[in-house]
ChimeraX commands (.cxc) that place a marker at each C-alpha (Angstrom):
marker #1 position 26.60,34.09,-47.16 radius 0.5
marker #1 position 26.25,37.85,-46.66 radius 0.5
marker #1 position 27.38,38.65,-43.13 radius 0.5
marker #1 position 26.57,41.72,-41.06 radius 0.5
marker #1 position 30.20,41.77,-39.84 radius 0.5
marker #1 position 32.85,42.70,-42.39 radius 0.5
marker #1 position 36.66,42.43,-42.51 radius 0.5
marker #1 position 39.12,45.10,-43.65 radius 0.5
marker #1 position 39.28,43.43,-47.06 radius 0.5
marker #1 position 35.50,43.38,-47.43 radius 0.5
marker #1 position 35.16,47.01,-46.32 radius 0.5
marker #1 position 37.92,48.08,-48.71 radius 0.5
marker #1 position 36.11,46.38,-51.57 radius 0.5
marker #1 position 32.73,47.80,-50.46 radius 0.5
marker #1 position 34.09,51.38,-50.29 radius 0.5
marker #1 position 36.38,50.97,-53.33 radius 0.5
marker #1 position 39.49,51.73,-51.26 radius 0.5
marker #1 position 42.80,49.99,-50.79 radius 0.5
marker #1 position 43.15,47.80,-47.70 radius 0.5
marker #1 position 45.94,50.10,-46.48 radius 0.5
marker #1 position 43.68,53.18,-46.68 radius 0.5
marker #1 position 40.84,51.32,-44.99 radius 0.5
marker #1 position 43.14,50.21,-42.15 radius 0.5
marker #1 position 44.46,53.77,-41.72 radius 0.5
marker #1 position 40.95,55.27,-41.59 radius 0.5
marker #1 position 39.87,52.67,-39.04 radius 0.5
marker #1 position 42.97,53.21,-36.89 radius 0.5
marker #1 position 42.41,56.99,-36.96 radius 0.5
marker #1 position 38.80,56.53,-35.87 radius 0.5
marker #1 position 37.38,57.79,-39.17 radius 0.5
marker #1 position 35.61,54.50,-39.96 radius 0.5
marker #1 position 33.29,52.93,-37.38 radius 0.5
marker #1 position 34.95,49.65,-36.47 radius 0.5
marker #1 position 36.20,47.53,-33.61 radius 0.5
marker #1 position 38.97,45.05,-33.00 radius 0.5
marker #1 position 38.54,41.37,-32.27 radius 0.5
marker #1 position 41.76,39.61,-31.34 radius 0.5
marker #1 position 43.79,42.35,-33.00 radius 0.5
marker #1 position 41.83,42.24,-36.28 radius 0.5
marker #1 position 39.48,44.99,-37.41 radius 0.5
marker #1 position 35.79,44.20,-37.88 radius 0.5
marker #1 position 32.96,46.45,-39.07 radius 0.5
marker #1 position 29.18,46.24,-38.86 radius 0.5
marker #1 position 27.59,46.82,-42.26 radius 0.5
marker #1 position 24.81,48.91,-40.66 radius 0.5
marker #1 position 27.39,51.20,-38.99 radius 0.5
marker #1 position 29.15,51.69,-42.32 radius 0.5
marker #1 position 25.89,52.54,-44.06 radius 0.5
marker #1 position 25.15,55.16,-41.36 radius 0.5
marker #1 position 28.69,56.52,-41.76 radius 0.5
marker #1 position 28.23,56.78,-45.54 radius 0.5
marker #1 position 24.94,58.67,-45.06 radius 0.5
marker #1 position 26.64,61.08,-42.64 radius 0.5
marker #1 position 29.50,61.63,-45.11 radius 0.5
marker #1 position 27.02,62.38,-47.89 radius 0.5
marker #1 position 25.16,64.83,-45.66 radius 0.5
marker #1 position 28.39,66.58,-44.63 radius 0.5
marker #1 position 29.53,66.81,-48.24 radius 0.5
marker #1 position 26.16,68.23,-49.32 radius 0.5
marker #1 position 26.43,70.82,-46.54 radius 0.5
marker #1 position 29.84,71.91,-47.82 radius 0.5
marker #1 position 28.37,72.72,-51.23 radius 0.5
marker #1 position 25.77,75.17,-49.92 radius 0.5
marker #1 position 26.65,78.88,-50.37 radius 0.5
marker link #1:1,2 radius 0.2
marker link #1:2,3 radius 0.2
marker link #1:3,4 radius 0.2
marker link #1:4,5 radius 0.2
marker link #1:5,6 radius 0.2
marker link #1:6,7 radius 0.2
marker link #1:7,8 radius 0.2
marker link #1:8,9 radius 0.2
marker link #1:9,10 radius 0.2
marker link #1:10,11 radius 0.2
marker link #1:11,12 radius 0.2
marker link #1:12,13 radius 0.2
marker link #1:13,14 radius 0.2
marker link #1:14,15 radius 0.2
marker link #1:15,16 radius 0.2
marker link #1:16,17 radius 0.2
marker link #1:17,18 radius 0.2
marker link #1:18,19 radius 0.2
marker link #1:19,20 radius 0.2
marker link #1:20,21 radius 0.2
marker link #1:21,22 radius 0.2
marker link #1:22,23 radius 0.2
marker link #1:23,24 radius 0.2
marker link #1:24,25 radius 0.2
marker link #1:25,26 radius 0.2
marker link #1:26,27 radius 0.2
marker link #1:27,28 radius 0.2
marker link #1:28,29 radius 0.2
marker link #1:29,30 radius 0.2
marker link #1:30,31 radius 0.2
marker link #1:31,32 radius 0.2
marker link #1:32,33 radius 0.2
marker link #1:33,34 radius 0.2
marker link #1:34,35 radius 0.2
marker link #1:35,36 radius 0.2
marker link #1:36,37 radius 0.2
marker link #1:37,38 radius 0.2
marker link #1:38,39 radius 0.2
marker link #1:39,40 radius 0.2
marker link #1:40,41 radius 0.2
marker link #1:41,42 radius 0.2
marker link #1:42,43 radius 0.2
marker link #1:43,44 radius 0.2
marker link #1:44,45 radius 0.2
marker link #1:45,46 radius 0.2
marker link #1:46,47 radius 0.2
marker link #1:47,48 radius 0.2
marker link #1:48,49 radius 0.2
marker link #1:49,50 radius 0.2
marker link #1:50,51 radius 0.2
marker link #1:51,52 radius 0.2
marker link #1:52,53 radius 0.2
marker link #1:53,54 radius 0.2
marker link #1:54,55 radius 0.2
marker link #1:55,56 radius 0.2
marker link #1:56,57 radius 0.2
marker link #1:57,58 radius 0.2
marker link #1:58,59 radius 0.2
marker link #1:59,60 radius 0.2
marker link #1:60,61 radius 0.2
marker link #1:61,62 radius 0.2
marker link #1:62,63 radius 0.2
marker link #1:63,64 radius 0.2
view
């Protein structure tokens, strides 16, 4: 079953990061997530929007 809500472990795998890095980015507000009972959760759609924004920002950095 492919859920719209993802855990730290699932997001880490999805983004090819360690769980520790994923947790740190979430705690710093860099990744769009929310806590449920003390555990981080992420909406897949929010992550996809975040990825698109990161790509756009990176592309903007490369312009002269």
